[in-house]
N, C-alpha and C positions, 0 to 999 in steps of 0.2 A: 342501764343493765349491759352487761358483758355478753357478747355472743359466743364466748369460749364455753365448752361444754365440759362438766365435771365427769371425769371417768377415772377408773383405776389403771388404765392402759399405760404402758411404758413409752408411747410415742408422743409426738407433738412436743410439749414442754417438759416431757418426762425424761427418764433414763436414756442417754444417748451413748451407752457403751457400744464398742465396736461389735461385740457379739455377746448379748445378754446371756447369762447362764440359764441353762434349762430349767434348773430348779426354780429361779426367780420367776421366769415367764409361767411355769406351772402354777406356783402359789398365787401369782397375780391373776391368773386366768381363773382359778378357782375362786378367789375373793370377789372378782368381778361377777361371776356366776351367781354367787350366793347373794351379792348386793342387788343384782337385778332380778332375783327370782320374785315370783308372786305367790305369797307375800315374800318380802325380803327376809333372808336368813342371816341377820345382822351379826349374831354371835359367832356363826361359822366363818363369816366374812372377816371378822376381827382376828379370830384363831389363825386364819391363814396368812394375814398380814403380820401378825405378831411372830409367826413361824420364821419370817425372813430374817429376823435378827439372830436366830440360831446358827445362820450360815457365816455370821460375821461378814457382812456385805461390805462393799466399798463405802465411802463416806457419802458419796452422792445418792446411792441406793438407800442408805440409812436415813438420810434427810427427806427423800422422797417418801419413804414408808412412814415416818413420823407424821408427815403432812397428810397422807391418806388416812392413816389411823385417826388423826385429830378430825379430819373431815367427816369421816364415817360416824364417828362417836358423837360429833357435835350435831350432824343433821339427823341422825336416826335413834339416838339414844338420850337419856337424860344424865348421863354420866360426864357432866361438863368439866369437872376437876381432872379427869383422865385425859379428856379431849384437850384441855388446856395445856396438860404437862406435855403431851405429844408435840403440840403446835409450837410451844416455846423451845423445844429441842430443835424442831425444823427451822426456826427463825435464825439459829446460829449460822455465822458465816460458812458459806460452802464454796470453795473456789470453783470458778467457772459454771455455777450453778444457781445463778441468782434469782431465777424465776421461782424456784421453790421456797426461797426466803420471802419473796414478794407475795406469793399467794398465802404463804403461812402467816405473814404479818396482816394481810388483809382479813383472813378468817379469824385470827386471834383477836383482832380489835373488836370484830363482831362479837366475839364471845365476851371480851371485857365489858362491852357495853351492855350485854344481856345480864352480866354480873354486877352492873352499876359501878364498874370501875373505869369510867370515862377517862379519868386522870391517867390511867395506864394506857388507855387505847390511843390518846392523842400523840404523846411523844413517839410511841411506836410507829404510827402512820408518818409522822414528821420525819423520821430517820429514815424510813423505807422510801419516802418521797425524795429525800435529799440524795440517795445513793441509786436512784432508778432512772435518772435522766438519759441514760444510754438505751433504755428499754421502753419505747414509747407507749406500748400497751398498758404496762403496768404503772408507768408514771402517771398517765392520764387516769387510769382506774383509782389509783390511790388519792389523787387530787379530789376526784369526784366523792370519794368515800370520806375523806376528811371534811370536805365542805358539807357533806350531808350531816355529819356528826355535829359540827357547829350550828347548822340549821335547826337540828333537833334541840340544841341547848338554847335556842333563840338568839345566838350570837350570829346575826346576819351579816354584819360587818365583815367579820372574819371569813365567813363563807364566801361573800362576793369578792373579796380579795383573792381567795384561793381559785375561785371560778375565773377570775380575770388572768391570773397566772397561767392556768391551764389554757386558756384561749390563745394566749401569746405563744405558748409552748406548741400547741397544735398547728398554728401558723408557720412556726418555724420549722416543724417537722413535715410541713406540706399536706396536712389534713385539715382541709377547709370544712368537711363534714362534721368532725369532732369539735373544731373551733366554733362552728354554729352551735353545737349542742352545748358547750360551756357558756357561750353568750346568751342563749336563750334561757339556761338555768339562772345566770346572773340577773336576767331581766325579770324572771319570775320572782326572785328574792327582792329586787328593787321595787316591784309592784306591791309586794307584801310590806315593804317599809314605807310605801307611798313617796317614794323619791322620783316623783313624775318628770321632773326636768332631766334626770339621768336616763330614765326609761325611753323617752321617746327618740333620741339619737340612736340609742342601742337597738331598739326594734327596727329603726330604719336601716341600719347596717345589717341586722340580721336578715331582713327581707331581701337585701341584695345578695348577701352570700347564698341564701337558699335558692334564689331564682337562677344565679349564675353556676352554681354547682352542677356538675354532670357526673351522675354516678348510678348506683343501684337505685332503680325507680321506687322501691319500697321505702328505702332510706331517705330519698328526696322527699316523698309524700309524707313521710312520717315527721320530717323537720317542718314541712308545711303546716301540719297539724298542730304541732307544738307552736309554731308561731302564730297561728290563727287562734288557738285556745287562749293565748296570752292576750291578743287584741280583744277578743270577745269578751273575756272576763274582766279586761280593763274598763271597757264601755259599761258592763253591767254594774261594776263597782261604783262607777260615776253616774249610775241610774239613767243611761242614755239608751232606752229600750228601742226607739226608732233608729237611731243613729247606727246601732250595731248590726242592723238586718243584713246589709251587704256582706259583712265579714262572716256572719253566721252562715249564710248562704254558701259562701265559698267554702267554709269548714265542712258542711254537710256534704257537698259536692266532692271535697277532698277524701273524706272518709269512704264515699261510695266508690271512688277510684281506687283506693287501697284495697278495698274488700275484692276487686276485680283482679288484682295483681297477684301473680304466682310467686310463692317464696322460692327463690333459687338458692342453692346450697354452696354457691361459689363464694369463697371468702375473699374479702377486700385484700389487694395487694400491699397496702399500708396497714402495718399492724396498729397504728393509732386509730384506724376506722372501725375496730372490732367492738363497737357499741351499738345500742339501739335504745331509743327513748322508752318506748313502751310496746309490749306485744299489740298485735293488730286488735285482738279481742277487747283489750283494755282500753284502746284508743275508741273503739266503737262505743262502749259504755260511757266514757268521758264525754263524747259528742252528744249523746243522748242526755247526759247530765246538764251540760251547758245549755242545751235546747229547753230542759225543764226550767232552769233558772230564768231564762229569757221569757218562757211562756208564763211563769208565775208573776214575774214583775209587770208584764204588759196586760195581765188579767185575761189570759186565754186558758182558763183553768182546765178545760176539758182536754185541750191539747197537752197540757202539763201531765195530766192523768194518763193519757195515752202513752207518752213517752216513758213516763215513769214505769209503767207496767212492762214496757219493752225492755227497759234497762234492768229492772229488778229480775225478770225472767232469765236474761242474759248472765247476771251476776250468779244467780243460783247455779246455773250450769257450770260457770267458770270455778265457783268455790268448791264444787265436787272434785276438782282436779288440781286446784291451785290454792295454796293458803297464803298468797300475797297479802300483806297488810293493807296495800292500797285499795284492794276490793272492798274491805269492811269500811274504809273511809268513804269509797264512793257510795256504798249502801247507806251509811248514815246520812250524808249530805242529801241524797235523794229523798230519804224519809223525811228529813228536816222540812224540805221544800213541799213535799205531798201533804205533810201535816198542816202546814199554813193554809194550802189550798182546801183541805178538808173543813178547816174552821170557817172559811169563807163560804164554801158551799152548803153549810149547814149539816156536816157529817161529824158531828163532836165526838161521838162514840167510837167511831172509827179512827179518828184522830188520836184520841187517848190510848187505843190499843197500839197505835203505831208509835207513840211516845214510849210506851212500855217497852215495845220492841228495840227502840233506840237505847233505852236503859240496859237491856239484857246485852246488847252488842258492846256497850261500853264496860259492862261488868267483865268481859272477856279480855279487855286490853286497857290497862291504866293509862297508856299513852292516848289511846282514842278518847278515853273520858277526860283526860286532861285537855285535849283540844277542843273538845265539844261540850264541856260542862256548862259553860255560859249559854250557848245556844238551846241546850236541854232545858235550862231554868227558864230561858225566855220563851220556849214553846209551851212549857206549863203555865207560864204567866198568861200568854195569850189565850189558852184553854180556860184558865180560871176567869178571864174577862167574859168568854163566851157563855159561862154558866153563872155569871153575876156573882162570883165569889172574890169580891174586891180586896178584901184583906189579904187573902191568899195570893192574889195577883200582885199586890205590892210586895209582899214577901219573896215571891219568886223574881220579880225584876230587880228587887234590892240585892238579892243573891247574885243574879247574873252580872250586874254592874260590879259587884265586888270581884268576880272571877275574870272579866274580860280587860284586855288592853287594846282591843282592836276598835278603832275609832267610829267605823260605820256602824259596828254592831252596838257600840256604846250608845251612838246617837239614835238608833233605832229602839233601843231599850228605853232611853229617857223620853222618847216621844210617846211610846205606849205607856209608860208610867205617868206622864203628864195627862194621858186621857183618863186613867184611873182617877186621879186626884180631881180632875174636872167632873167627873161622875159623881164622886163622893160629896163634893160641893162644900167641904169644910177643911180643906187642907191648904188654905191660902198661901201661908208662908213658904211651905215646901213647893207648891206649884209655882209660884213667881220665881222661885230660886232656880227650878228646872228650866222654865221658859227662857230665863236670862242666858242659860248656857246654850240653848238651841234657837237663838233669835235668828230668823231667817234674813232679817234686814241688816244684821250687823255681825261680823265675825262668826259666821256659822262654821261649826268645827270640822266640817269634811266638805269635800268637793261634789258629792253626790246630788245630781239633779233631783232624783226622786225623794231623797230624805228632805231636801230643802223644801220641796213642793209639800211634802207631808207636814213640815213644820209650819207652813202658812196655813194648813188646814186646821191644825191644833189651835193656832191662834183664832181662827175664825170660829171653831167650835166654843172656845172659851168666851168669846165676845158675844155669841149667840145666847149662852146661858146666862150672861150678865145683862142681857138686853140692849147691847151696844150694837144695834143692826147695821148702821152704816159702817162702822169699823169692821164688822163681821163680813159685810159684803166685799169690802176692800181686800181683806185677806183671801177669801174664797175665790174672787176673781184672779188673784195672783196664782193661786193653786190651779185654777182651770188653765190659765195661760201657759203654765209650766207643763201641766200634764198633758194638755193638747199637743204640745210642741214635740213630746216623746212618746205619745201613744200609751200614756199611763192610764189605762181604762179604769181601774178601780177607784183611783184618786179622783178621776173626772166624774165618775157616777156618784161618789160620796159627796162631792163638792156641789153637783147639780141639785141632789136631793136636799142638802142643808140650805142651799140658796132658795129652793123652792119653798122650804118651811119658813124661811125669813119672810118671803114675800107673801105667804099666806097669813102669818101673824100680822103683817102690816096692811093686811086687807087687799092686796093686789093680786087678785085671783088669777087675772090672764097672764101676768108675768110668772106667777107661781106654777101655773099649768105648763108653761114654756119650758120650764126647768125640770119639772118631776116627770113629764111624759119621756123625754130622752133618757133621764136618769133610770126609769124603769126598763126602757129598751135595752139600755146598755148593762144593767144589772142582770137582766134575763140572759143576755149574750155570755155574761162572764163564766157561770152564773153566780151571783152574790146575794145569798139568802136574806141577809139583814137589810140591804138596801132594798130588795124587793119587798119586804115586810114594811119597811118605812114609807117606801113610794106608794104602796097600795093603800096604807092608812091615810096619806095625805090625798091621793086621788078620790078616796071615798068622801072625805070631808070637802074637798073642792067641789065635786060633782054635786054633792047634796047642797052646798051653799049657792051654787048656780042653778039649782033646780033641775039638774040632769038626773032624774030618778034612776033610769035604766042602767046609765053609766055608774051611779053611785052604788047601785046594787051589785054590779059586776065586780067593781073594785072592792066591796065589802066581801064578797065571797072569796075573791083572791086573797085578801087579807086573812080571812078565816082559814084558807087552806095552808097559807105560809105559817100561821100561828100554830095550827095543828102539828104541822111537820116538825117545826122547831121544838114544840113542847114534847113531842113523843121522842125525839132525838136527845133532848135535855134530860129526860127521865131515865132514858137508856144509858146516857153517859154517866149520870151521877149513880146509877145503880152498880156500876161496874167496880169490882175490887181495885182496879187501876186508879179510881178517883182519889183514892187515898195518897196518891203521889203528890197532890196539891199541897200536903203538909210537909213534904221533904225539901229542906233547905240547906242541909249540911252533910258533908262527907260524900262517899260513893253512893251510886244508886242502892236503894233497898233491894235486898235479894229476894225477899218474898213480900207480897202485897196482900194484906188481909182483907177479906171481903166485908162489906158493911150491909146493913139491913135495907137501905133504900136511900133515895135521894135526900140530901140535907139542904138543898137550895131551891130557890123558885125562880121561875121565868120571869125576868123583869123586862121593862121598857128597853128596847134596843137603841134608844136616842142617847 
């Protein structure tokens, strides 16, 4: 983001006539007064600006006025055609007044993109970049803007090239701060492309630049937050929940430091430094978000809930004053994570209502829906599993696979779809085809530690259902080894209870107990309702077989309590009108959801 303020005043980068005419200053003053009134009086503002043309002003004043009219009409009205007309006039060459043209080109390209005229926006920005090399602020800003446009079009290679050009330009004009911004932005895109061999040296360089740069404390700390967010998300993408902890702690300390720093109004001496990554308030929400991501992966679901509540509360306050699209993206990602937590903790009805909330947010923004459609269908698939609607789960996961090109998400979906086929028990050909594509022993499709551990668990689950217990134990011990290495608590609990079930079936009650008791303790800590239900059922049977009547009765009572809670939640979820979302597999989210008479599914075994 630029730190330049938009106003209608003649100073700064505006009219620099030796002595501006009084009529011009008066009209401009009235226009600014009407624009900043509460509520804004945009029609009167526009009239004042249009009146400037009646005086046949100098060319530079005329160009600036076209820019001001275009900006006001673009930001405050729906008259985009008139805004476009004024901006196109402002873009025309004006001797010794290039900044008007660059600002108009920047705004006009935004308008073109809004009107789906991307092919008009790109050459406009390229031309402006070509002729702005003597104006560092605008050259950097236009490079960022064109890189963002290529990113939105999924052309990450072109975007990375432009960011690389920007980094070198910033170095030449002596702006290490903006060089770091360009390099960190490029690192973010390289992470998205999974070009890890290029990411590591780039992040190392960024770390050195950030630590060595001496400047505005808030700018320095914001660079550190950007750098640490990339490191944390890189670890989390790799499923390394334990390894990420030192970076996450640094990030949390960094955002605390920023919150205590006072914003000074002193502008940087180098015009190329007139940028900032995100407002402080947005950074706070982002740090909450990555903390939620970590807590969910690690299985600290109560902590995830706590930070989600804080983040959503902050977002609601921000959205009252700020309509930035990034806030809606943060909100959707937070909801996606907390929905998965709810399904684990046995709050399906709440999860379903939050899925509906994500649908509503996506209805408001086609781009948001395009970016999150696969995740939305994946969440519905997970919900369907939780209410035993396996045909619907298969349909949702199949839809999600069709919509995603993200390898980690694809692997996550395939893993869950395989679990559906295992439960159905009659989809052998499809199941083996899927398992071959996520074989943890050979050419696993992603580098994620967590997903590879989950793939071993799925293999173990299949072997258990097929009665190949020794093979199942090998797979599950591999899962345990990997999940213990990175504190993946939920996978650890699932593996322990399944191993306990295998030993129980084999008649080794002592070894079964050694697995089930820690599984129950860990599941209670998470808390994971389905593992608690499963563990309590096994403890009941184990204690009964060993003649421990009191313990067997206690376990039976626990099992009954968990069953009742799950049944009540199951009925509540299936009774909601939002339950009909499980049938949606095509097109945008349904606008209205029809209520149905009651639950159509039954609570089945969670094995």
